[in-house]
N, C-alpha and C positions, 0 to 999 in steps of 0.2 A: 521629606519631599519639599521641593522648592516651587510651591504652587501659589500663584497670586490671583486674587479675585479682583478683576477690574470693574466688575459690576455684580451685585448680589440681589437675589430675590428677597421678598419680604420674610421676616423671621418665622421660623417654624412654629413659634408659640402663637402667632397671629393666625397661621393656617389651621392650627389645632383648634382654636376658638371657633373658626368658621365651620370646621368639621363637626364640632359638638352641637352647634345650632342645627345643622342639617340632620344629624342623628335624631334629635328630639322631634323635629317636624315629621320625619319619615315614620318614626315609631307610632306617633299619634295617628297619622293618616292610615297606616296599614291596619291598625286596630279598628278604625272606622270602617274600612272596606270589609274586613272580616265580619264585623258585626252587622252592617247594614247592606252589604252586597251591592246590587245594581243601583240602589238609591244613593249610596255613597259615591259610586263611580259617576253617576249622573250629576250630582251636586258639584263634585270636584271638576268635572269637565266643563260645566257651566261657569264655574268660578275662574278657572285658569284659561280656558280656550273659548268661552262663549259659545259652546257647542253642546246641544243636548237633543239628539235626534230620537226618534221612536226606538230605533235599534242601532247600536253601535257597530254591529256586524253588517258588512256590505253584502247585498244580494248579488246574484250573478248579473242581473241587468244593471245594477249600479256599478259593478266592476267594469262591465263593458262600456258603459257611458263615460266613466273616468278615462279609460284607455283611449277612447275616441278623441279625447281632448289633447292627446300627446302627438306632436308633429311626427311626420315620417322620419325625419332626420334623427330626432331624439330616440324614437323607437329603434332605429338601426344602431345608434350608438349604445343603447342599453343592451341590445342583443349582442353586439361585439364584445362588450365588457363581460357579459354573462358567459359567452363562449370561452373567453380566456380563463375566467375563474373556474368554470366547469372542467376545462381541460386539466388544470393543475389539481383540482380536487379529485378528479377521477384517478390521476396518477398516484395521489396520496392514498386513496382508498385501496388501490391495487397493491400498494406496499404493505398493507396490513393483512396478513395471512392467518387463517385458522390453522392450528397445528394439532397433530396427534403423533405421539411417539411411544414406542415400547421401551421403557427405561431399563427393565429387567425382564427376563422371560415371564410372560403372563401378567405384567404390570403395564397398563396403558394409561398415559396421561395426555391431556390435551387442553386446548382452549378455543373458544368461539368468540368472535367479535359480533355482538348483537346490538342493533340500533336502540337508542332510547326510544320509548314508545310514543311520547308526545313532547313537543317543544314549543315554547312561546318565544317568538323572535320580535324584539323591540327595535324599531327604526326611529332614530331621533328626527324631530322636525324643528319647530321653533324658528329661530332666525335663519338657519340653513337647513332646509329639508334634505336629509342625507339619503338620496336615492341609492347610492352605492351600498349602504348598509343592508339593504334588502337582498342584494346579491350575496353578500358575505355570509349572512345567516341563513336565509330561506333556501337558497340554491345549494349551499354546502350541506345543510340538513337533508335535502332531497337526494343528493348524491350518496349520502350515508345510508339512505333507505329508511328514514324516520317515517312511520306510517301516518302520524297526525302532526302537521305543521301549522301553527296559527301565527299570524303576524299582526302587529299593531303599530300604527304611527299616529301622531297627533294631527288634527285638522290644520290646514293652512288657510288663513282668511275665511274661516268658517266652513270649510268644505274639505273632503278628502283631496290629498295632493295627487294629481293624475299620474305623474311619472313614478311616484312611489308605489301607487296601486299597480301600475303596469309592471314594475320590477318585481313586486311580490307575486303577482299572478304568473308572470313568465318564469319566475324562479321555482314555482311549485307549491305555493301556499294553499292549504286546504280551506282555511278560514281567514278572512281579512277583517280587521276591526279598525275603527277610527277612534283611537284613544291615545292620550299622551301621558308622560310623566309617571308619577308614583301610581296613579290610578290604573294605568295600563299594565305595568308589571305586577302590581298587587292583584288585579283582577285575574290575570293569566295564571298566577301562581296559587292564589287562594281559592279561586273559583267564585262564581256568583250564581244567582238563580238561572241566568241564561248562558253562562260561560263555564264549561267544564274545565277544571284545573289541569295544568300540564305537569309533567315530571321534571322539566328543565327550562330555565330561562337563559336566553343568550342575547347579545347585542350591546352596543355602547349606549351612552346617554350622559346627561348632565350629572352634577354631583348628587342630586336627589335620586335619580334612577340608579346610580351606582350604589348609593347607600341602601336603597330599597332592596337591591339584589343581595347585598351583604347581609341584611337582616333576614331575608327569606332563605338564605343558604342553609341547607340542612333539611328544611321542609321540602325544598326542591333543589335540584342541582343547578349550578350556574356554569357558564363558560369560564369566566374569570372576572376579576375586579377591574372594569374598564372605566376609569374616571376621566377627568379632563385630559385632552390631548397633550402629549409631551413631545417635544422635538429637540434633538441634539445634533449639532454639527461638529464633527471632528475634522479639523482642517490644518494644513500647513501652507507654505507659500506657493504650492503648485496651483492654487486657485486664488481667486480675487475676492475682494470685499463685496462686490455686487452679488455674486453667486451666494456667498454665505448669508448676507443680509436677506436676500430674497427667500432662501430656504427657511430661515428663522421666522420671518414675518408671515410666510405662507401658511404656517401652522398656528402661529399666535393669533390669527384672526378667528380661530374656532370659537373662542369664548373669552370672557374677561379673566379667566384663571387658567390659561393654557401655558405651562412652563416652556421656555425656550432657552437653550444653553449652547454657547460656543466654547469648545475646548480647542486650544491651539498652542503651538510652541513658537508662534511668531507675534511679538508685540506689535509689529507694524500691521499685520493682518487684523489683529484684535482691535486696534485703535481705528483703523480704516473701516472695519465692519460697524463699529459703534457710530461712526460718522455717517456711513451709508444707510444705516437703519433710520437715523434722524431724517435723512433726505427722503427716503421712501415713505416714511410716515406722513410726509407733507402731500403726497400724491396718491397714496393707496386708498381706494374707495372704502375699504373696511378698516381704515386707520383708527377709528374710535375704539373698536374692540381690540385690535392688535396693539395699540399703544398702551392700553390699560394692562393687558397681559405682559407686555414687555417691561413696563415700569415696575409691576408688582412681582412678576415671576420670571424675569429674565436674568440670566447669569452669563458672565464672560470669564472664563478660567484660563489663565496663562500658565503653561508648564514649560519646563526646560527640555524635557526629553519625551520621546514617544512612549517609553515605559510609564512615565508619569501620566501622560494623556490616557493611556490604556487603563491605568489603575483608577483614575478619577471617573472615567466613563463606566467601568464595571461597578464602582461603588454607587454611582447615581442610578444606574439601571433604568435608563429612560425607555420610553415606548418606541419612538422612531429614532434611529441613529444613522445619520447621513455621514459617510466617511469619504473624504476627498483629500487624499494624501499621496505621497510617493510609495506607499506600502499598504494599499487597501487590503490585499489578500492576507497580509500579516494580521491586520485587525480582525478579519474574518476568522482566522485560526485561533486568535487569542481572546476574543470577546466571549464572555460566558453569561452575562446578565443584561438582557435587553428584550425589547419586543420584536423588532425586525430591523435588519441592516439594509442600507441602501448604499451600494458600493460604487464609487466613482462619480465624477462630475456629470456624466451623461444620465445618471439615474437620479430620480427625485422622489420624495415622499408622496407627492400628489399622484403620481402614476400608480404607486402602491395603494393609495387610498381608493382610486377610482377604477383602474382598468387593467393593470399589467397581469393580474392573475393570482397573486398572493392575497391572503386575507387581511383586511385592515382592522379587525377587532383584535386589539393587542393589549398586553398587560401594562398597567401604569402604577404609579406610586410604589416602585421597586418590586412589584410582583413578578417582574422578569427574573428575579433571583430564583423563583421556584416553579414558574410555569411559562410556557410559550403562549402563542396567540390561539385564536379560534381556528380550527381546521376540522377536516372530516373526522379525525380520531376523537374529537371532543364529543361527538354524537354517538360514539360506539363504546359499549361497555365490554371489556374483555373478561369473560367468565371461564373459569377452569372447570374441568371434570376429570374423573378418574374411574377406572374399572379394573378389576382383577379377574382374569379369565381362566386361571388354572388352580387346582387344589394346592399344588406345591407353592405357588406364589402367595396364596392366602395364608398358608401356614408360616411361611418364612417372614413375610411382612408383619403378620400378626404377632409373632414372637418378639420381634424387635419393638413393635408398637406397645405391646404389653409391658415390657420392661421399662420403656421410656415413660409410660404413663405412671407406673408405680414409683419411678424416680421422683416424680412430682407429687405423688400422693393421691393421684386420681384413680381410685379403685374401680369406679363405675366405667371410666374410660377404658381401663385395662380389660374389663370383662367384655367390652365390645370386641376387643382383639382376641381374648381367650376363647370365646365361643367359636370363633373361626378356626383357631388352632385345634380345638377339640373336634369340630365337625369335619374339617377338611384335611387336617394333618394326622388325625387318629392319635393325638397325644392327650393324656389326661392332665389338665391344669386345674388344680383346686380353685374354687371360687375365692376371689380376693387375693390370689397369689400371682406372682409374675411368671410368665412362661419361661422355662429354662431353655 
């Protein structure tokens, strides 16, 4: 491949060092929450958020009071976004059918899609209170039919964030908590004296939240590993540098470690985009954050061919992939490792983040190689079942099963089959022998 890096992000070794420090902090904190429960959550909330109320769970009157602080226009916008997200989620749910089929006479197999019974939805706060994350997790779980949905977001300036509370309530949360960071996901997953543990954790967050979910996985289910936002622009000369630079910085402002990458086959566009990024960083109000991300985690990759652009993009497997070329549908057909695609210059990642209807909780750190993003199906468990309804089928399947169990040396397994052959097929199979 003839690939040139006009700009590279910080070395992988440095990133690995940061990850190791995060792992150690999270491990210690989760142990504290498991040992001390509510007291640990309270101490952590006081330390990091300056917030230690009598109860972290909001009452119905507190929820109503928070929602009263949201302007009519903002409430209408939240409702519009939730309508779009609900519509797409309902279509996705409708695509998942329970099945039952008679594969042979008297042999019935099937599966049922059963909702996870309790879910904890984390909504990031901090510098940017992510109202949209409440739609993406809470509302989608509600469409899936989850019977207990709890949601938590950190306080903002010492109080619940009104719009986040509104989005959680409108999305269908049954319990709403004001907790942030490791203490929130830890309390929801491990349980405390006042919080019953959940079966599954979902939602994006900072590096500490993502690592906490990773360490809790197995004890509870998780949606995916959603770390710092990643954005990739795949572009050729059909678009200009201003569009490319805007789309890169528009996501780099998420945090100080949000990777952004341009892949192009045009040196002219690559160099112009680098210059345009410098210009925009002088006027962007969130430039302090975006500049750090771009300096440390920004990449510009120059390729010769579209095939090379495709290969680099699939290898990097970024979360958001904005495609603006003369062959966008070709990339749609050929891309196999990513979080979500945004096709054409009229489309943009911010619309996907906030309102268009697809889910914005997406895989990062190359997890797009083995999973897609959060959707209704993540809240549903597909469970199989089987039943045999005739004596003839019991004897036939039993004979095959007996011989295949004996092939592996499982005599007890074989007897489970043999007893059916004897009872329903009228054939004498000696104990510990294979059915002939």
